[in-house]
C-alpha positions in Angstrom: 35.5 168.1 164.6 34.0 169.9 161.7 35.6 169.8 158.3 36.2 173.2 156.8 33.9 173.9 153.8 36.9 174.4 151.5 38.4 171.0 152.4 35.1 169.3 152.0 34.7 170.7 148.5 38.3 169.6 147.6 37.6 166.0 148.6 34.3 166.0 146.8 35.9 167.3 143.6 38.6 164.5 143.7 35.9 161.9 144.1 33.9 163.3 141.3 37.0 163.3 139.0 37.7 159.6 139.8 34.1 158.7 139.1 34.2 160.7 135.8 37.3 158.7 134.8 35.7 155.4 135.6 32.6 156.3 133.5 34.8 157.3 130.6 36.8 154.0 130.7 33.6 152.0 131.0 31.9 153.7 128.1 35.1 153.4 126.0 35.3 149.6 127.0 31.8 149.0 125.8 32.0 151.3 122.7 35.3 149.7 121.5 34.1 146.1 121.7 34.1 145.6 117.9 37.4 147.4 117.4 39.3 145.5 120.1 37.9 142.1 119.0 39.0 142.9 115.4 42.6 143.8 116.5 42.9 140.7 118.7 41.7 138.4 116.0 44.1 139.9 113.5 47.0 139.4 115.9 45.9 135.8 116.6 45.6 134.9 112.9 49.0 136.5 112.2 50.8 134.8 115.0 49.3 131.4 113.9 50.9 131.9 110.5 47.6 131.4 108.7 48.6 134.1 106.1 51.2 131.7 104.7 48.4 129.2 103.8 46.8 131.5 101.2 47.9 133.2 98.1 48.8 136.9 97.9 45.3 137.8 96.6 43.5 136.2 99.5 46.0 137.6 101.9 45.4 141.1 100.6 41.6 140.6 100.7 41.9 139.4 104.3 43.9 142.5 105.3 41.2 144.6 103.6 38.5 142.9 105.6 40.3 143.5 108.9 40.9 147.1 107.9 37.2 147.7 107.2 36.3 146.0 110.4 38.8 148.2 112.3 37.4 151.4 110.7 33.8 150.3 111.5 34.9 149.6 115.1 36.4 153.0 115.4 33.2 154.5 114.0 31.2 152.8 116.7 33.4 154.3 119.3 32.9 157.7 117.9 29.1 157.1 117.6 28.4 155.4 121.0 30.8 157.3 123.3 29.8 160.6 125.0 31.4 162.4 127.9 29.5 162.0 131.2 27.6 165.1 132.5 27.9 166.3 136.1 24.4 165.0 136.8 25.4 161.6 135.5 28.6 161.6 137.6 26.7 162.5 140.8 24.1 159.9 140.1 26.7 157.3 139.5 28.5 158.1 142.7 25.3 157.9 144.7 24.0 154.8 143.0 27.3 152.9 143.4 27.4 153.8 147.2 23.7 152.9 147.6 22.7 156.1 149.4 19.2 157.5 149.4 17.9 161.0 149.2 20.4 162.2 146.7 22.8 164.0 149.0 25.2 165.1 146.3 22.6 166.5 144.1 21.0 168.3 147.0 24.3 169.9 147.8 24.6 170.9 144.2 21.3 172.9 144.4 21.6 176.7 144.9 21.4 178.0 148.5 17.9 178.7 149.6 18.5 180.6 152.9 18.3 183.9 151.2 14.9 183.1 149.7 13.3 181.8 152.9 11.9 184.5 155.1 10.6 182.0 157.6 13.4 181.5 160.1 12.1 178.0 160.9 12.2 176.9 157.3 15.7 178.3 156.9 17.0 176.5 159.9 15.4 173.3 158.7 17.1 173.7 155.3 20.5 174.3 156.9 20.1 171.2 159.1 19.3 169.2 156.0 22.4 170.4 154.2 24.5 169.6 157.2 23.2 166.1 157.3 23.8 165.6 153.6 27.4 166.8 154.0 27.9 164.1 156.6 26.5 161.4 154.3 28.6 162.5 151.3 31.8 162.2 153.3 31.4 158.4 153.4 31.0 158.0 149.6 33.8 156.2 147.7 34.4 156.6 143.9 35.3 152.8 143.5 36.8 151.3 140.3 35.8 151.2 136.7 33.7 148.1 135.8 35.7 146.6 132.9 34.5 143.0 133.0 34.7 140.7 129.9 30.9 140.5 129.8 30.3 144.3 130.0 28.3 145.1 126.9 29.2 141.8 125.3 26.3 139.4 125.5 27.8 137.1 122.8 31.2 136.7 124.5 33.2 138.1 121.6 35.9 139.3 123.9 36.5 135.8 125.3 36.7 134.3 121.8 39.1 136.9 120.6 41.4 136.4 123.6 41.4 132.6 123.0 42.4 133.2 119.3 45.2 135.5 120.3 46.6 133.1 123.0 46.6 130.1 120.6 48.4 132.1 117.9 50.9 133.6 120.4 52.1 130.2 121.5 52.1 128.8 118.0 54.4 131.6 116.8 57.2 130.6 119.2 60.3 132.7 118.4 58.9 133.9 115.1 56.4 136.4 116.5 58.0 139.5 115.0 58.6 137.8 111.6 54.9 136.7 111.4 53.6 140.1 112.3 55.7 141.7 109.6 54.7 138.9 107.1 51.0 139.7 107.9 51.4 143.2 106.4 53.4 141.9 103.3 51.4 139.6 101.2 53.2 137.5 98.6 51.6 137.6 95.2 52.7 134.2 93.8 51.2 131.6 91.6 49.1 128.7 92.8 51.9 126.3 92.2 53.9 127.9 94.9 51.5 126.2 97.3 52.5 122.8 96.0 54.9 120.8 98.2 57.7 119.3 96.1 60.2 116.9 97.8 63.0 115.6 95.6 66.2 113.8 96.5 68.8 111.7 94.7 69.9 108.3 96.2 73.4 107.2 94.9 74.0 103.5 94.4 74.8 101.7 97.6 78.3 100.7 96.5 79.3 104.4 96.2 78.9 104.9 99.9 77.5 108.4 99.2 74.7 110.0 101.2 71.4 111.0 99.6 71.3 114.5 98.0 68.3 116.7 98.7 67.2 118.9 95.7 66.2 122.2 97.3 63.2 123.8 95.6 63.6 127.3 94.2 61.0 130.1 94.4 59.0 130.9 91.3 61.0 134.2 90.9 64.3 132.3 91.1 63.5 129.6 88.4 65.4 130.3 85.2 67.6 133.0 86.7 70.3 130.8 88.3 70.0 127.1 87.8 71.7 125.1 90.6 74.2 122.4 89.6 73.9 119.0 91.3 76.8 116.5 91.1 75.6 112.9 91.5 77.1 109.5 90.7 76.0 107.6 87.7 73.0 105.3 88.0 71.6 107.2 91.0 67.9 107.0 91.7 65.8 110.2 91.5 62.8 110.1 93.9 60.2 112.9 93.8 57.0 113.6 95.7 54.4 116.3 94.8 51.4 117.1 96.9 48.8 119.9 97.2 47.9 122.6 94.7 45.2 122.5 92.1 44.3 119.6 89.9 46.7 118.4 87.3 49.4 115.8 86.9 53.0 117.0 87.4 55.8 115.8 85.1 59.6 115.6 84.9 61.6 116.7 81.9 64.9 114.9 81.4 67.0 114.0 78.4 64.5 115.5 76.0 61.5 113.5 77.3 58.8 114.2 79.8 57.6 111.6 82.3 54.4 112.0 84.2 54.2 111.4 88.0 52.1 108.5 89.3 49.0 109.5 91.3 49.0 108.1 94.8 45.9 109.6 96.3 44.1 112.9 95.6 46.7 115.5 94.7 49.6 113.4 95.9 52.0 112.1 93.2 55.3 110.2 93.1 58.0 109.4 90.6 61.2 107.4 90.5 63.7 107.3 87.7 67.4 106.5 87.1 69.9 109.2 86.2 72.4 108.2 83.6 73.4 111.3 81.7 74.3 114.9 82.5 71.3 117.1 81.5 68.8 119.6 82.8 66.0 118.4 85.1 62.7 120.3 85.3 59.5 119.6 87.2 56.3 121.2 86.0 52.6 121.2 86.9 49.9 122.7 84.8 52.5 124.2 82.5 54.2 126.1 85.2 57.7 125.1 86.5 58.0 123.8 90.1 61.8 123.5 90.0 64.8 123.3 87.7 68.3 121.8 88.2 71.3 121.0 86.1 72.6 117.4 86.8 76.3 116.7 86.5 76.8 113.0 86.4 80.0 111.5 87.7 80.6 108.4 85.6 81.8 105.2 87.3 85.2 104.4 86.0 86.4 100.9 85.2 88.8 99.4 87.8 92.5 99.4 87.0 94.9 96.6 87.9 98.6 96.2 87.5 101.3 93.5 87.9 104.0 95.2 89.9 106.9 92.9 89.2 107.8 89.8 87.3 106.7 86.7 89.3 109.5 85.4 91.6 110.0 81.8 92.3 110.2 80.9 96.0 112.3 78.2 97.7 109.1 76.1 97.9 108.8 76.4 94.0 105.7 78.6 94.2 105.7 81.8 92.4 105.1 85.1 94.1 102.7 87.5 92.4 102.7 91.2 93.4 99.8 93.3 92.2 97.9 96.5 92.8 94.3 97.5 91.8 92.2 100.6 92.1 88.5 101.6 91.7 86.8 104.9 92.3 84.1 103.4 94.5 85.5 100.0 95.6 86.7 96.7 94.3 84.5 93.6 94.6 86.5 91.0 92.7 90.1 90.3 91.9 91.7 87.3 90.2 94.4 86.3 87.8 94.3 84.1 84.8 97.0 81.9 83.2 96.6 81.0 79.5 98.6 79.5 76.7 98.4 80.0 72.9 96.3 77.3 71.4 94.5 76.4 74.6 91.0 77.7 75.4 91.1 76.6 79.0 92.5 79.2 81.4 93.8 78.6 84.9 92.3 81.0 87.5 94.4 82.4 90.3 92.7 83.6 93.4 94.1 86.9 94.8 93.7 88.4 98.3 91.1 91.2 98.4 89.1 93.0 101.1 85.8 93.6 99.3 84.9 97.3 99.1 88.5 98.7 99.3 89.2 101.4 96.8 92.9 100.7 96.6 94.6 97.3 97.0 98.3 96.4 96.9 99.3 92.9 97.9 101.0 89.7 97.1 100.0 86.1 96.8 101.7 82.7 96.3 100.7 80.1 93.8 102.0 76.5 93.5 101.3 75.2 90.0 104.1 72.7 89.8 101.5 70.0 89.5 99.9 71.6 86.5 100.7 70.2 83.0 101.9 73.6 82.0 104.7 73.6 84.6 108.0 74.4 83.0 106.3 76.1 80.0 105.8 79.7 79.2 102.4 81.1 80.1 100.6 84.4 79.8 99.4 86.1 83.0 96.7 88.7 83.1 94.9 90.1 86.2 91.2 91.0 86.2 89.5 93.4 88.6 85.7 93.9 89.0 83.8 96.6 90.8 80.3 96.6 92.3 78.7 97.9 89.1 80.0 94.9 87.2 82.6 96.7 85.3 85.8 94.8 84.6 89.4 96.0 84.2 92.3 94.1 82.8 96.0 94.4 83.4 98.7 94.1 80.7 99.6 90.5 79.7 102.9 89.3 81.2 104.7 86.2 80.0 106.8 84.0 82.2 107.8 80.4 82.7 105.9 78.4 85.3 108.1 76.9 88.0 108.7 73.2 87.5 109.7 70.7 90.2 112.8 68.6 89.5 112.5 65.2 91.0 115.6 63.4 92.2 114.1 60.1 93.3 114.4 57.7 90.3 110.9 56.2 90.8 109.4 59.6 91.2 111.0 60.7 87.9 109.6 57.6 86.2 106.1 58.4 87.5 106.3 61.9 86.3 107.4 60.6 82.8 104.3 58.4 82.7 102.2 61.3 83.8 103.5 63.5 81.0 102.6 60.7 78.5 99.0 60.7 79.8 98.8 64.5 79.5 100.2 64.5 75.9 98.2 61.6 74.5 95.8 59.9 76.9 94.3 57.4 74.4 97.5 56.4 72.7 99.7 56.0 75.8 97.1 54.6 78.2 98.2 51.0 77.7 101.9 51.8 77.9 101.3 53.7 81.2 99.4 50.8 82.7 102.3 48.4 81.9 104.8 50.8 83.4 102.8 51.2 86.6 102.6 47.4 86.9 106.3 47.1 86.6 107.0 49.8 89.1 104.6 48.2 91.6 106.9 45.1 91.6 109.8 47.0 93.1 108.8 47.6 96.8 112.4 48.4 97.8 112.5 51.2 95.2 109.2 52.5 96.7 110.9 52.8 100.1 108.6 50.0 101.2 105.9 52.6 101.6 102.5 50.9 101.7 100.7 54.1 100.9 102.7 54.5 97.7 102.0 50.9 96.7 98.3 51.4 97.3 98.2 54.6 95.3 100.0 52.9 92.4 97.5 50.1 92.5 94.5 52.5 92.5 96.1 54.4 89.6 96.7 51.3 87.5 93.1 50.0 88.1 91.5 53.3 87.4 93.4 53.7 84.2 92.9 50.1 83.0 89.1 50.1 83.6 88.2 53.8 83.2 86.8 54.7 79.8 86.3 58.5 80.1 88.6 61.5 80.5 87.6 61.8 84.1 89.5 58.6 84.9 92.6 59.9 83.1 92.5 63.2 85.0 92.2 61.3 88.3 95.2 59.1 87.5 97.2 62.2 86.6 96.6 63.6 90.0 97.4 60.3 91.8 100.7 60.0 89.9 101.7 63.5 91.0 100.8 62.9 94.7 102.7 59.6 94.6 105.8 61.2 93.1 105.7 63.9 95.8 105.4 61.3 98.5 108.4 59.4 97.2 110.4 62.6 96.8 109.6 64.4 100.1 107.7 61.9 102.2 105.0 63.7 104.3 106.5 67.1 103.6 104.5 67.8 100.5 101.2 66.9 102.1 102.1 69.1 105.1 103.1 71.9 102.7 99.8 71.8 101.0 97.9 71.7 104.3 100.0 74.7 105.5 99.1 76.8 102.4 95.5 75.9 102.7 95.4 76.9 106.4 97.2 80.2 105.5 94.6 80.9 102.7 91.7 80.1 105.0 92.9 82.5 107.7 93.6 85.3 105.2 90.2 85.0 103.7 88.6 85.1 107.1 90.5 88.3 107.9 89.5 89.8 104.6 85.8 88.9 105.1 85.6 90.3 108.7 84.9 86.9 110.3 84.0 86.8 114.0 86.7 86.4 116.6 85.8 82.8 117.4 86.3 81.8 113.7 89.6 83.6 113.7 90.7 81.8 116.8 89.8 78.4 115.3 91.6 79.1 112.0 94.7 80.3 114.0 94.7 77.0 115.9 94.4 75.1 112.6 97.3 77.0 111.1 99.4 76.2 114.2 98.7 72.5 113.7 99.5 72.7 110.0 102.7 74.7 110.8 103.8 72.1 113.4 103.2 69.2 111.0 105.1 71.1 108.2 108.2 71.8 110.5 108.2 68.3 111.7 108.1 66.9 108.2 110.8 69.3 107.2 113.0 68.2 110.1 112.5 64.5 109.3 113.5 65.1 105.7 116.7 66.9 106.7 117.6 64.1 109.1 116.9 61.2 106.7 118.4 62.6 103.5 121.6 60.8 102.8 122.7 63.4 100.3 122.6 66.2 102.8 126.1 67.4 103.6 125.0 69.9 106.2 127.0 71.5 109.0 125.7 70.0 112.3 125.4 73.6 113.7 122.9 74.4 110.9 119.7 75.7 112.6 116.1 74.7 112.5 113.1 76.9 112.8 111.9 77.8 116.3 108.3 76.7 116.5 107.8 78.7 119.7 108.5 82.0 118.0 106.2 81.1 115.1 103.4 80.3 117.5 104.0 83.6 119.3 103.5 85.3 115.9 100.3 83.5 115.2 99.0 84.4 118.7 99.8 88.0 117.9 97.8 87.7 114.6 94.8 86.5 116.8 95.3 89.3 119.3 95.4 92.0 116.6 92.3 90.5 114.9 90.4 90.5 118.2 91.4 94.1 119.0 90.0 95.3 115.7 93.4 95.8 114.0 92.6 93.6 111.0 95.0 95.4 108.7 97.9 94.7 111.1 96.9 91.1 111.4 96.8 90.7 107.6 100.2 92.3 107.3 101.7 90.0 109.9 100.2 86.9 108.3 101.6 88.0 104.9 105.0 88.3 106.4 104.6 84.7 107.8 103.7 83.5 104.3 106.9 85.1 103.0 108.8 83.2 105.7 107.3 79.8 105.0 107.6 80.1 101.2 111.3 80.9 101.4 112.3 78.2 103.8 114.9 75.9 102.2 114.5 72.2 102.3 117.4 69.9 103.0 118.3 69.2 99.4 118.0 72.9 98.5 120.0 74.2 101.5 123.5 73.5 100.2 125.5 76.6 101.1 128.4 77.9 99.0 131.9 78.2 100.3 131.5 82.0 100.7 128.3 81.5 102.6 130.0 79.0 104.9 132.8 81.5 105.6 130.3 84.2 106.3 128.3 81.9 108.6 131.5 81.1 110.5 132.3 84.7 110.9 128.8 85.4 112.2 129.2 82.6 114.7 132.4 84.2 115.9 130.7 87.6 116.3 127.9 85.9 118.2 130.4 84.3 120.5 132.2 87.6 121.0 128.9 89.3 121.8 128.1 86.7 124.4 131.5 87.0 126.1 131.3 90.9 126.0 127.9 90.7 127.7 129.3 88.4 130.4 132.2 90.8 130.9 129.8 93.7 131.2 127.7 91.8 133.8 130.8 91.0 135.8 132.0 94.6 135.8 128.6 95.8 137.0 128.7 93.2 139.9 132.1 94.3 141.0 131.2 97.9 140.9 128.1 97.2 143.0 130.3 95.4 145.6 132.5 98.5 145.8 129.5 100.7 146.5 128.4 98.3 149.3 131.9 98.4 150.8 131.8 102.2 150.9 128.6 102.1 152.9 130.1 99.8 155.4 128.4 96.6 154.1 130.2 93.4 153.5 130.6 92.4 149.8 128.6 89.5 148.7 131.6 87.6 147.6 135.3 88.1 146.7 137.5 86.9 144.0 140.8 85.3 145.1 143.9 86.9 143.8 142.2 90.3 143.3 143.5 92.1 146.3 144.6 95.7 146.3 148.0 96.5 144.8 150.1 99.5 145.1 150.0 102.0 142.3 146.5 101.0 141.1 144.5 103.8 142.7 145.1 106.3 139.9 141.9 107.4 138.4 139.7 105.0 140.4 136.5 106.1 141.9 136.0 106.1 145.7 134.3 103.0 147.0 135.1 100.8 143.9 137.4 97.7 144.1 141.1 98.6 143.6 141.7 95.6 141.2 140.1 95.0 137.8 143.1 93.2 136.4 141.3 90.0 135.6 138.5 91.9 133.8 141.0 94.1 132.0 142.9 91.0 130.6 139.6 89.5 129.5 138.7 92.7 127.7 142.1 92.8 126.0 141.6 89.2 124.8 138.2 90.1 123.3 139.8 93.1 121.5 142.5 90.9 120.0 139.9 88.4 118.8 138.0 91.3 117.2 141.3 92.3 115.5 141.7 88.9 114.0 138.2 89.0 112.6 138.8 92.5 111.1 142.0 91.2 109.6 140.2 88.4 107.8 137.5 90.8 106.5 140.2 93.2 105.3 141.6 90.6 103.0 138.4 90.3 100.9 136.4 93.5 101.5 136.3 96.7 103.4 136.1 96.5 107.2 132.6 97.6 108.4 132.7 100.8 110.4 130.9 99.4 113.5 133.7 96.9 114.0 136.3 99.7 114.1 134.1 101.6 116.7 133.7 98.4 118.7 137.5 97.9 118.8 138.1 101.5 120.0 135.3 101.1 122.7 137.0 97.8 123.9 140.3 99.5 124.2 138.8 102.4 126.2 137.1 99.8 128.4 140.4 98.1 129.0 142.1 101.4 130.0 139.2 102.2 132.4 139.5 98.8 134.0 143.2 99.1 134.5 142.6 102.5 136.3 139.9 101.0 138.5 137.1 103.1 136.9 134.3 100.5 136.8 131.5 102.9 135.8 133.5 104.3 132.9 134.4 100.8 131.8 130.7 99.8 131.8 129.8 102.6 129.4 132.6 101.7 127.0 131.6 98.0 127.2 127.9 98.8 126.4 129.1 100.9 123.4 131.3 97.9 122.2 128.3 95.5 122.6 126.0 97.8 120.5 128.6 98.2 117.8 129.1 94.4 117.6 125.3 94.0 117.1 125.3 96.6 114.3 128.2 94.9 112.6 126.5 91.5 112.9 123.3 92.9 111.3 125.2 94.5 108.4 127.2 91.3 107.8 124.0 89.1 107.9 122.3 91.5 105.5 125.2 91.4 103.1 125.2 87.6 103.2 121.4 87.5 102.8 121.6 89.6 99.6 124.4 87.3 98.2 122.5 84.1 99.1 120.2 82.2 96.8 116.6 83.4 97.0 117.6 86.3 99.2 117.2 84.3 102.4 119.8 83.0 104.9 119.0 80.5 107.6 121.4 80.9 110.4 121.9 80.1 114.1 121.2 82.6 116.9 123.9 84.0 119.0 124.0 81.4 121.8 120.8 79.3 121.7 120.9 77.9 118.3 117.5 79.2 117.5 116.6 80.0 113.9 116.7 83.6 112.7 115.7 83.5 109.0 116.3 87.3 108.6 119.9 87.2 109.8 119.3 89.6 112.7 121.6 88.7 115.6 120.3 91.2 118.0 116.5 90.6 117.8 114.2 87.6 118.1 112.1 86.5 115.2 109.0 87.9 116.9 110.5 91.4 117.2 111.8 91.3 113.6 108.5 90.3 112.0 106.5 92.7 114.2 108.7 95.5 113.1 108.5 94.5 109.4 104.7 94.5 109.6 104.8 98.2 110.8 102.7 97.3 113.9 102.6 99.7 116.8 103.4 97.8 119.9 101.1 100.1 122.0 98.1 99.6 119.8 97.1 96.3 121.4 97.5 97.7 124.9 95.3 100.7 124.0 92.7 98.5 122.5 92.6 96.4 125.7 92.2 99.6 127.8 89.3 100.8 125.7 87.7 97.3 125.9 87.9 97.3 129.7 86.4 100.8 129.9 83.5 99.8 127.6 82.8 96.7 129.7 82.9 98.9 132.8 80.3 101.2 131.4 78.2 98.4 130.1 77.9 96.9 133.6 76.4 100.2 134.9 72.7 99.3 135.6 71.7 103.0 135.3 72.2 103.1 131.6 69.2 102.9 129.3 68.6 100.3 126.6 69.8 102.5 123.8 73.2 103.2 125.4 73.5 99.5 126.3 73.0 98.4 122.8 75.5 101.0 121.5 78.2 99.9 124.0 77.7 96.3 123.0 78.3 97.2 119.3 81.5 99.0 120.3 82.8 96.1 122.3 82.3 93.8 119.3 84.9 96.0 117.4 87.5 95.4 120.2 
């Protein structure tokens, strides 16, 4: 089917238009080679941030070069590009379709049929045109040839694209900022290209982090100087690199100090900051940075004596103190001195090194010191990590002195005093006295150890020529007198104090758990030996007129407390462990020996009244238990079950069902009578108290609760009776606590050793309702759930540590955490 001439011409025009467009693109692609490469290189350099490496002048010069190159590239486009002619378009279409005989150009020739008069020639020409039309229908315009190598024999396009790609990836998320920065050169000095790193490192004992000194821009220097607050004696470390030749320097305290050259244009400097002043860094006369240093000076530690030293029942004195330092205390001790004596007696005080604030107490036994019984001056000294020392006010008091009752012990102490006062003049007299005392074995309690000590003292004093021998004899005489006076109690007491001190020091120094465990066991042994020696002395003392019911300390409770110290230390609660151990020290220091524990008549009456309250509490508890049992039997009977047992003589009686609850026994007569008897006993106690003092309010409430319980029992209301009985028991406990506290305040030394409610166990704090363990744990302000929480955390950490999927870093971190628990 033939294509109409007009349709053929339309297809041909479309093909020629596409070929024309391809030729235009190809010629622009070749002509714009220099311009495009210039733009691509500029973008690559800008994305890579190379403009930040040069000064503003070079930056502006580079922009000018790129601008000139871009203008030249545009000129080349204008010069080399020309619009394709129709002949060129036809030739291009024919050549790219590889056709011969120029069919399109033939068709473009003017018609010849009107000029040919020869019919055969005209017919031949028309046949030729027809054939050319058929050939031109198969022609395709194709696509523009825009290859990278088109018109680029030196591969400039490839190089430009590589530069653009590298810069694009280097820019990251800062592409727009770097393009904007490429058109805004910064005209700064050469020193702005210098790298300046400065930081201040505070002393280690301050615990402060290093402070980085941010460098200001050249335009900012001198306008607003930043203020940097740093501790005294901090180290300034500075590093300068890059820039032109020249040695930088630091200006501080009116002097300039040059940096030390490391290599090339790299310099370093270190100095100590001691005064508040301006700090400037310069190079080649131009400032690199300027700061104002505000030095925080290290204050001297302060220490105070909180109260006048108190003498304990063991004749040690209790020292209460507090200390403070702005960065942390490293040393704390006390000193005893006397007028006219150069020698001072040091007192070691409890301190956790590094704590800023300390408030504590310590016990010191100086009864063996020659100054015992004399007035001394006490001063505390605190030291911080910087070596600064602070002193407390001087306090004067009389050192406790031990009064010996054993005649030979008193004689030995007299001889000891003579040696202290005049060693050379009294040496011979003391030797004779010791020889005479050694001849009286009966007076020495036939103690071979005492005889041996006296023999050693006599020989050392007789044949020793120096002061060291005299000092040794002074110590031996004191130890011998203590053994005669107290037997093994004194040695056990010294061992106990030493074990307490060792454990406290271990807690303060963060010793490991195994060491804490070992010291706790040592303290248990020392405590057991001390309590045993104390009990033996009480039993063997002929002068002891003590009530047989007088209690002794419960060693089990004390061991439970020491186990709790170990548990808190292992769980990481070292502060709680120290507090509990401190309470134990208070307890041991205020225990009364047999000869000291002679109660007054008022104390004996109070003790008797406490015993009566304890007995009443026991009976009230038994009555409450019996009421509960009978009420439970009534409930079982209501459900059709046989009661477990029955009480003879407690059958149902007429007229006793009023007010009773269904299912309960109809007879509580026996319990009601017992309750009334307890109420009358309480009335007798209240009558005795009313003769000498006001009746405590809890006793009145207990009496009313007992009366209510009796009425409920008479009416058969067991549940109501149990509530009233519980209230009465609680009121009795509160009354006992108040009475014990009152007696404790009236007693000598503020302590009262008393028997527990029913077991005869010791309760040094006079608390009839709580055990010693509960009392001391409460006084130490220890949260009972803290230990449980620590154990839960420890188990969870061990569980995570056993997971084989965890990497080495996590495993090491978990191990460090477990060590804290």
